[in-house]
Steps between C-alpha positions, in 0.01 A plus 500: 500500500611855433414776742356811336453733795573529872297734719635608838259639758580643841205419730418599855238314706391590850521209743209418728731485801856619561750213481791522747818291502835536675608752235199729471130555434325506163162671445498518120636249250677645198616267227567461128247313289647358178291417195662324203315476169564273203430561132155344534392743771514257792626642830698341780528661843775516760552693822817636658511440874769762571402756762559876466769481770790250521412349837434144377770493234715747310242511220233771497209591280704776336805283436272231355342751261848612392629145451193382312483804274869557429651152510250211498252614236780568245618139546160378376499703179463284185526179704289198406425328832392139482477444877508730808801311639703685235443831679744400773778457245412822317521695826818330622732788396320723754624429851245441778193733480290186545170675572525699179578185303218303664240766415562464127559125511170447683314696234663288228400181683139624516504585128656163414229311689226705334644429155498130588145527636598347833512622861835634615524234769485228234764677293724492807437129557282550805287215632296632791155643432451623855746691715517526878578856605603678815495859611781743579434744785713806562615638834209653692475777760406253773505125553123507553460656155713222355305225676173645370630502142630145533162379627325664206720317250491170687120520492522566125685172462847613400733201526801675652566820691821698442585784735777755468753523781790726594715551812265601779197357317575130491513243782232650725275564202536145368431367850174696515400367158573142605300538820198616300550273198690188612431295187528734201779472245708801597820651362701813573654729237789718613589676173872501592445680831745290706872427519684187604560644847121485549524119509398469869176691432426311179554166678211590730268466200570125488243439774207615285498231229524750216490373144803720428679826570533687173816699416613591853850618395643731234334511160818400315612227741514123471805436722374627838161342431677163480656565842162604640313203351738257675409661833122508451241225498260721305554486122638814341350620173699720264330780307709809421822297478380293202519685168576208268534126455867537589419676826260221589750230410772655717262558792393136497861386477593711804193396699384862527132410512249217495233686298510750212250772419482552123397848386474542125623859495788441738650217291448659159192327365300183460772310316750543786223428752437165332871414513516574873181299554653201319825526697314503831283209391811295419639580845172458694503864612147642533416817306217749516407817313548826685313823439606856420161669551423433135199630314296258292748429221785412733257304717391297195861421412559378856197272475627349175846436645359341815332227294841336454514173689757583770325808639396305808453788746228767497622821336425869548252542212197618695177629348499832314252637752759459777692793352286693249154654475532434127759289321610532135376156393156345453392300683718581797697228675277335760577256779250254641597309813867579444495366145527664157341323206734527201325641195517331158477815290790545255797698631501624858138390536347841563378786279647845544274767647619769260280763664674435832840499331425844352372629834818402686752596228727797577716473189496300178750455219476291181809344343482369144728212404 
């Protein structure tokens, strides 16, 4: 297939509730929506998960726009693409910038599946037609507020509860959660808030039967995590440290974790996500799909990826209504009893709500190829 046009849109959507982690609070979600068009007029859609500020990674919305516009789009000019896996090779001369690459690659995957007349999950080799999902809850003003939110989502049937932690908001908070909810699947996400010298405090979390502690140490570390994992009974899960198949391979070799969170944007796209999935399957390391507060397009890509056979743990892909009054897809992503039914519609499985896209768009630019 030959791409005829790529449309970049800068969107801003107001979140229903502020989302707080160890590195800050988000009230509005800004992101880049990518639309790729072929010569027949079909469109594929992708979403950049980079935030406006570099608190999760060094990538930002503005750097993504720059990389996509000035470096990645020119690499696609006059190219005849037979399969989306080729995008990884085409983008190889550009170092890192994985979220920018994933935004375009995801749109090409969607277009490819639509041209084939099959759902994206089938194009990826997915097998599951239902997906168990959990919920991610940010840091709250009080523990009582947190317990109330947890109860709401437990009553809704979400299969796993993830709570954010940081120094000073960790052991006592988890203890309160366990007292109120002794049997729920519970995990803690630290977003790199700790250092190895915090080992004595982190070891206290072993008593709470957590599924995992996600990314407790530095975002670029796999060495100290290996030291920490040897000292803890609780499995460690790596998130920010894994940007590629090679990162995952080295982390497993070092024993840096027992679980890996695969985020499409963080690792550079669906093709690399599949490779990491297959590596973990070969090594019996569980994987799950993390969230980046995606709007509907990114959420749909996460659903498609999670249909691969070794995604054995509930991911972060909650219902659209958890975050937005109105999403940019129709129908919106819904969860019933902690389960998403995978849609069989060609491509990402959802129609675009172009009226909503227009409403939330701050800037738009069309690039002809």
